[in-house]
One Martini backbone bead per residue (centre of mass of N, CA, C, O) as a GRO file, in nm:
protein
  282
    1UNK     BB    1   0.095   0.038   0.025
    2UNK     BB    2   0.072   0.367  -0.045
    3UNK     BB    3   0.268   0.623   0.102
    4UNK     BB    4   0.301   0.941   0.288
    5UNK     BB    5   0.384   1.211   0.411
    6UNK     BB    6   0.282   1.454   0.603
    7UNK     BB    7   0.130   1.733   0.618
    8UNK     BB    8   0.117   2.000   0.827
    9UNK     BB    9  -0.199   2.040   0.819
   10UNK     BB   10  -0.253   1.743   0.911
   11UNK     BB   11  -0.113   1.748   1.172
   12UNK     BB   12  -0.258   1.988   1.303
   13UNK     BB   13  -0.537   1.863   1.288
   14UNK     BB   14  -0.479   1.609   1.465
   15UNK     BB   15  -0.379   1.760   1.718
   16UNK     BB   16  -0.644   1.931   1.761
   17UNK     BB   17  -0.840   1.676   1.786
   18UNK     BB   18  -0.593   1.447   1.896
   19UNK     BB   19  -0.399   1.432   2.129
   20UNK     BB   20  -0.079   1.220   2.151
   21UNK     BB   21  -0.015   1.101   1.902
   22UNK     BB   22   0.230   1.036   1.639
   23UNK     BB   23   0.173   1.254   1.391
   24UNK     BB   24   0.459   1.333   1.271
   25UNK     BB   25   0.511   1.010   1.175
   26UNK     BB   26   0.284   0.982   1.008
   27UNK     BB   27   0.090   0.835   0.750
   28UNK     BB   28  -0.038   0.851   0.414
   29UNK     BB   29  -0.342   0.735   0.269
   30UNK     BB   30  -0.469   0.765  -0.089
   31UNK     BB   31  -0.658   0.506  -0.188
   32UNK     BB   32  -0.921   0.623  -0.138
   33UNK     BB   33  -1.227   0.741  -0.264
   34UNK     BB   34  -1.322   0.941  -0.003
   35UNK     BB   35  -1.034   0.926   0.156
   36UNK     BB   36  -0.790   1.053   0.371
   37UNK     BB   37  -0.526   0.882   0.564
   38UNK     BB   38  -0.399   0.916   0.891
   39UNK     BB   39  -0.135   0.710   1.032
   40UNK     BB   40  -0.097   0.592   1.372
   41UNK     BB   41   0.050   0.339   1.478
   42UNK     BB   42  -0.133   0.205   1.748
   43UNK     BB   43  -0.342   0.468   1.790
   44UNK     BB   44  -0.450   0.634   1.516
   45UNK     BB   45  -0.705   0.794   1.286
   46UNK     BB   46  -0.723   1.020   1.016
   47UNK     BB   47  -1.021   1.119   0.852
   48UNK     BB   48  -1.047   1.274   0.515
   49UNK     BB   49  -1.205   1.433   0.292
   50UNK     BB   50  -1.213   1.476  -0.063
   51UNK     BB   51  -1.514   1.575  -0.076
   52UNK     BB   52  -1.814   1.714  -0.028
   53UNK     BB   53  -1.971   1.446  -0.045
   54UNK     BB   54  -1.805   1.304   0.171
   55UNK     BB   55  -1.860   1.505   0.395
   56UNK     BB   56  -2.171   1.459   0.407
   57UNK     BB   57  -2.121   1.127   0.483
   58UNK     BB   58  -1.954   1.095   0.749
   59UNK     BB   59  -2.163   1.084   0.979
   60UNK     BB   60  -2.306   0.834   0.881
   61UNK     BB   61  -2.065   0.642   0.888
   62UNK     BB   62  -2.009   0.674   1.191
   63UNK     BB   63  -2.288   0.578   1.284
   64UNK     BB   64  -2.273   0.296   1.165
   65UNK     BB   65  -2.036   0.188   1.333
   66UNK     BB   66  -2.172   0.233   1.607
   67UNK     BB   67  -2.415   0.038   1.546
   68UNK     BB   68  -2.234  -0.222   1.480
   69UNK     BB   69  -2.040  -0.291   1.715
   70UNK     BB   70  -2.245  -0.465   1.914
   71UNK     BB   71  -2.292  -0.691   1.657
   72UNK     BB   72  -1.979  -0.752   1.660
   73UNK     BB   73  -1.663  -0.938   1.710
   74UNK     BB   74  -1.507  -0.731   1.556
   75UNK     BB   75  -1.328  -0.473   1.473
   76UNK     BB   76  -1.381  -0.113   1.461
   77UNK     BB   77  -1.361   0.227   1.335
   78UNK     BB   78  -1.414   0.406   1.573
   79UNK     BB   79  -1.480   0.694   1.725
   80UNK     BB   80  -1.276   0.954   1.908
   81UNK     BB   81  -1.452   1.180   1.772
   82UNK     BB   82  -1.592   1.418   1.639
   83UNK     BB   83  -1.718   1.571   1.365
   84UNK     BB   84  -1.559   1.775   1.150
   85UNK     BB   85  -1.687   2.088   1.016
   86UNK     BB   86  -1.648   2.231   0.692
   87UNK     BB   87  -1.633   2.369   0.406
   88UNK     BB   88  -1.634   2.078   0.218
   89UNK     BB   89  -1.546   1.940   0.502
   90UNK     BB   90  -1.424   1.636   0.680
   91UNK     BB   91  -1.344   1.494   1.015
   92UNK     BB   92  -1.197   1.197   1.185
   93UNK     BB   93  -1.117   1.013   1.470
   94UNK     BB   94  -0.985   0.678   1.485
   95UNK     BB   95  -0.948   0.375   1.535
   96UNK     BB   96  -0.698   0.137   1.552
   97UNK     BB   97  -0.631  -0.142   1.342
   98UNK     BB   98  -0.485  -0.419   1.361
   99UNK     BB   99  -0.291  -0.554   1.116
  100UNK     BB  100  -0.340  -0.727   0.796
  101UNK     BB  101  -0.343  -0.841   0.500
  102UNK     BB  102  -0.427  -1.103   0.326
  103UNK     BB  103  -0.310  -1.319   0.139
  104UNK     BB  104  -0.364  -1.386  -0.170
  105UNK     BB  105  -0.519  -1.681  -0.265
  106UNK     BB  106  -0.603  -1.735   0.039
  107UNK     BB  107  -0.754  -1.938   0.303
  108UNK     BB  108  -1.010  -1.988   0.531
  109UNK     BB  109  -1.332  -2.080   0.464
  110UNK     BB  110  -1.447  -2.096   0.757
  111UNK     BB  111  -1.380  -1.805   0.837
  112UNK     BB  112  -1.531  -1.673   0.603
  113UNK     BB  113  -1.810  -1.783   0.665
  114UNK     BB  114  -1.833  -1.657   0.946
  115UNK     BB  115  -1.851  -1.370   0.832
  116UNK     BB  116  -2.101  -1.406   0.659
  117UNK     BB  117  -2.286  -1.492   0.888
  118UNK     BB  118  -2.262  -1.244   1.069
  119UNK     BB  119  -2.369  -1.036   0.864
  120UNK     BB  120  -2.652  -1.176   0.827
  121UNK     BB  121  -2.739  -1.125   1.141
  122UNK     BB  122  -2.786  -0.837   1.097
  123UNK     BB  123  -2.993  -0.570   1.164
  124UNK     BB  124  -3.097  -0.360   0.910
  125UNK     BB  125  -3.336  -0.201   1.039
  126UNK     BB  126  -3.150  -0.059   1.260
  127UNK     BB  127  -2.987   0.098   1.006
  128UNK     BB  128  -3.163   0.312   0.930
  129UNK     BB  129  -2.993   0.583   0.763
  130UNK     BB  130  -2.676   0.450   0.741
  131UNK     BB  131  -2.699   0.336   0.466
  132UNK     BB  132  -2.632   0.259   0.166
  133UNK     BB  133  -2.686   0.216  -0.158
  134UNK     BB  134  -2.716   0.029  -0.399
  135UNK     BB  135  -2.469   0.098  -0.625
  136UNK     BB  136  -2.279   0.333  -0.504
  137UNK     BB  137  -2.020   0.324  -0.671
  138UNK     BB  138  -2.147   0.335  -0.997
  139UNK     BB  139  -2.432   0.248  -1.027
  140UNK     BB  140  -2.686   0.176  -1.193
  141UNK     BB  141  -2.799  -0.035  -1.460
  142UNK     BB  142  -2.873   0.142  -1.699
  143UNK     BB  143  -2.939   0.179  -2.022
  144UNK     BB  144  -2.716   0.393  -2.069
  145UNK     BB  145  -2.484   0.241  -1.928
  146UNK     BB  146  -2.498  -0.017  -2.097
  147UNK     BB  147  -2.442   0.118  -2.370
  148UNK     BB  148  -2.163   0.221  -2.295
  149UNK     BB  149  -2.034  -0.052  -2.229
  150UNK     BB  150  -2.080  -0.201  -2.507
  151UNK     BB  151  -1.879   0.000  -2.661
  152UNK     BB  152  -1.621  -0.117  -2.499
  153UNK     BB  153  -1.664  -0.396  -2.618
  154UNK     BB  154  -1.603  -0.667  -2.751
  155UNK     BB  155  -1.799  -0.868  -2.925
  156UNK     BB  156  -1.760  -1.138  -2.748
  157UNK     BB  157  -1.872  -0.980  -2.473
  158UNK     BB  158  -2.172  -0.894  -2.513
  159UNK     BB  159  -2.338  -1.146  -2.443
  160UNK     BB  160  -2.234  -1.198  -2.151
  161UNK     BB  161  -2.307  -0.919  -2.045
  162UNK     BB  162  -2.615  -0.944  -2.088
  163UNK     BB  163  -2.660  -1.196  -1.920
  164UNK     BB  164  -2.563  -1.085  -1.648
  165UNK     BB  165  -2.747  -0.829  -1.629
  166UNK     BB  166  -3.018  -0.982  -1.646
  167UNK     BB  167  -2.974  -1.157  -1.390
  168UNK     BB  168  -2.932  -0.930  -1.178
  169UNK     BB  169  -3.218  -0.810  -1.207
  170UNK     BB  170  -3.349  -1.074  -1.062
  171UNK     BB  171  -3.231  -0.998  -0.756
  172UNK     BB  172  -3.436  -0.789  -0.627
  173UNK     BB  173  -3.594  -1.018  -0.444
  174UNK     BB  174  -3.387  -1.043  -0.249
  175UNK     BB  175  -3.319  -1.074   0.074
  176UNK     BB  176  -3.179  -0.850   0.264
  177UNK     BB  177  -2.846  -0.774   0.378
  178UNK     BB  178  -2.538  -0.726   0.503
  179UNK     BB  179  -2.320  -0.528   0.297
  180UNK     BB  180  -2.010  -0.403   0.277
  181UNK     BB  181  -1.866  -0.358  -0.046
  182UNK     BB  182  -1.531  -0.442   0.037
  183UNK     BB  183  -1.400  -0.757   0.093
  184UNK     BB  184  -1.079  -0.652   0.063
  185UNK     BB  185  -0.767  -0.664   0.157
  186UNK     BB  186  -0.725  -0.388   0.370
  187UNK     BB  187  -1.020  -0.416   0.503
  188UNK     BB  188  -0.873  -0.669   0.627
  189UNK     BB  189  -0.763  -0.772   0.948
  190UNK     BB  190  -0.476  -0.983   1.032
  191UNK     BB  191  -0.381  -1.233   1.288
  192UNK     BB  192  -0.284  -1.540   1.287
  193UNK     BB  193  -0.550  -1.611   1.099
  194UNK     BB  194  -0.712  -1.373   1.241
  195UNK     BB  195  -0.981  -1.175   1.271
  196UNK     BB  196  -0.983  -0.838   1.378
  197UNK     BB  197  -1.083  -0.642   1.134
  198UNK     BB  198  -1.305  -0.394   0.979
  199UNK     BB  199  -1.309  -0.172   0.709
  200UNK     BB  200  -1.471   0.030   0.515
  201UNK     BB  201  -1.821   0.118   0.521
  202UNK     BB  202  -1.914   0.316   0.286
  203UNK     BB  203  -2.082   0.071   0.109
  204UNK     BB  204  -2.290  -0.017   0.301
  205UNK     BB  205  -2.571  -0.249   0.257
  206UNK     BB  206  -2.891  -0.354   0.167
  207UNK     BB  207  -2.841  -0.675   0.026
  208UNK     BB  208  -2.700  -0.917  -0.137
  209UNK     BB  209  -2.521  -1.162   0.037
  210UNK     BB  210  -2.347  -1.274  -0.204
  211UNK     BB  211  -2.135  -1.044  -0.214
  212UNK     BB  212  -1.951  -1.124   0.016
  213UNK     BB  213  -1.851  -1.379  -0.132
  214UNK     BB  214  -1.742  -1.243  -0.387
  215UNK     BB  215  -1.522  -1.071  -0.256
  216UNK     BB  216  -1.373  -1.296  -0.110
  217UNK     BB  217  -1.316  -1.456  -0.375
  218UNK     BB  218  -1.148  -1.237  -0.517
  219UNK     BB  219  -0.912  -1.256  -0.300
  220UNK     BB  220  -0.890  -1.578  -0.201
  221UNK     BB  221  -1.071  -1.739  -0.414
  222UNK     BB  222  -1.305  -1.876  -0.626
  223UNK     BB  223  -1.286  -2.179  -0.529
  224UNK     BB  224  -1.432  -2.100  -0.236
  225UNK     BB  225  -1.730  -2.009  -0.266
  226UNK     BB  226  -1.882  -2.270  -0.174
  227UNK     BB  227  -1.757  -2.248   0.127
  228UNK     BB  228  -1.845  -1.948   0.197
  229UNK     BB  229  -2.119  -1.981   0.137
  230UNK     BB  230  -2.426  -2.056   0.279
  231UNK     BB  231  -2.527  -2.140  -0.013
  232UNK     BB  232  -2.566  -2.248  -0.333
  233UNK     BB  233  -2.726  -1.997  -0.424
  234UNK     BB  234  -2.514  -1.788  -0.331
  235UNK     BB  235  -2.282  -1.893  -0.502
  236UNK     BB  236  -2.413  -1.850  -0.772
  237UNK     BB  237  -2.451  -1.544  -0.741
  238UNK     BB  238  -2.155  -1.467  -0.686
  239UNK     BB  239  -2.055  -1.541  -0.975
  240UNK     BB  240  -2.221  -1.323  -1.113
  241UNK     BB  241  -2.118  -1.078  -0.958
  242UNK     BB  242  -1.830  -1.101  -1.073
  243UNK     BB  243  -1.917  -1.006  -1.353
  244UNK     BB  244  -2.011  -0.730  -1.273
  245UNK     BB  245  -1.731  -0.636  -1.162
  246UNK     BB  246  -1.598  -0.654  -1.436
  247UNK     BB  247  -1.783  -0.442  -1.579
  248UNK     BB  248  -1.704  -0.209  -1.388
  249UNK     BB  249  -1.406  -0.201  -1.456
  250UNK     BB  250  -1.438  -0.138  -1.750
  251UNK     BB  251  -1.604   0.119  -1.726
  252UNK     BB  252  -1.407   0.291  -1.558
  253UNK     BB  253  -1.173   0.280  -1.764
  254UNK     BB  254  -1.339   0.382  -2.014
  255UNK     BB  255  -1.382   0.677  -1.904
  256UNK     BB  256  -1.059   0.746  -1.949
  257UNK     BB  257  -0.973   0.721  -2.250
  258UNK     BB  258  -0.790   0.430  -2.242
  259UNK     BB  259  -0.721   0.192  -2.463
  260UNK     BB  260  -0.497   0.031  -2.323
  261UNK     BB  261  -0.630  -0.002  -2.048
  262UNK     BB  262  -0.889  -0.141  -2.154
  263UNK     BB  263  -0.750  -0.388  -2.277
  264UNK     BB  264  -0.629  -0.493  -2.021
  265UNK     BB  265  -0.896  -0.526  -1.859
  266UNK     BB  266  -1.032  -0.724  -2.050
  267UNK     BB  267  -0.822  -0.942  -2.030
  268UNK     BB  268  -0.841  -0.981  -1.715
  269UNK     BB  269  -1.184  -1.039  -1.705
  270UNK     BB  270  -1.303  -1.234  -1.928
  271UNK     BB  271  -1.309  -1.512  -1.791
  272UNK     BB  272  -1.500  -1.429  -1.562
  273UNK     BB  273  -1.736  -1.343  -1.739
  274UNK     BB  274  -1.784  -1.618  -1.873
  275UNK     BB  275  -1.843  -1.768  -1.608
  276UNK     BB  276  -2.087  -1.593  -1.532
  277UNK     BB  277  -2.257  -1.657  -1.776
  278UNK     BB  278  -2.274  -1.961  -1.734
  279UNK     BB  279  -2.425  -1.936  -1.465
  280UNK     BB  280  -2.668  -1.752  -1.573
  281UNK     BB  281  -2.787  -1.996  -1.762
  282UNK     BB  282  -2.897  -2.200  -1.522
   0.00000   0.00000   0.00000
């Protein structure tokens, strides 16, 4: 994970909000979509909004984590301060979660299934008002968005793309449960093969629980999905959702008008998309 030294104004902000941690030697992680994060390892984390839209959502996200904490057995980045609001900007100091990302394409499917089960048991009705909407990352697959996507695809990927998106539309009737929104990489912190905590709940929504298995399969290995998912039906839907994630990746790269980058992404995800389409036809 790329980090940089903190700017003076970031250090000053952290020290004014939460004195004590070693903010002067803290490092900044700029990899998040919504926030820049100043990390004082073992002590605390300062989360700063990137955009006015993220600033408007920060209090909701802090409230969500506070509501989730008593319902989950692993650690969450709960707030250590109130949310600071300025014009078009917001920040909060949060608890530091120890551990690191699990090595990719490995993992204990039983521990991963335990996480999926725990998330499914959360009462999403009690979280009303705190959750994001489904498809919050890229937006719903409207006709206009689908048309734009299909123009980015090589001819051989258009039929599987249509098949996957048509099947996803039929999942609207699935009883929703808590979906984290990005159960991959550095959002899960592990120590000695044990899950310590889960970060980055920005995209958490009441949605198809199969998405949790899909994200975990994406990081830990797709061959584990049947062992991770709660039921064979959820495993089947998870494989189709992986195809949708592939299409989202293509779409986001395509918006950048970078033909070479688009070709690389298409090559990277085409096999996964074909597998998802095969599952969708069942």
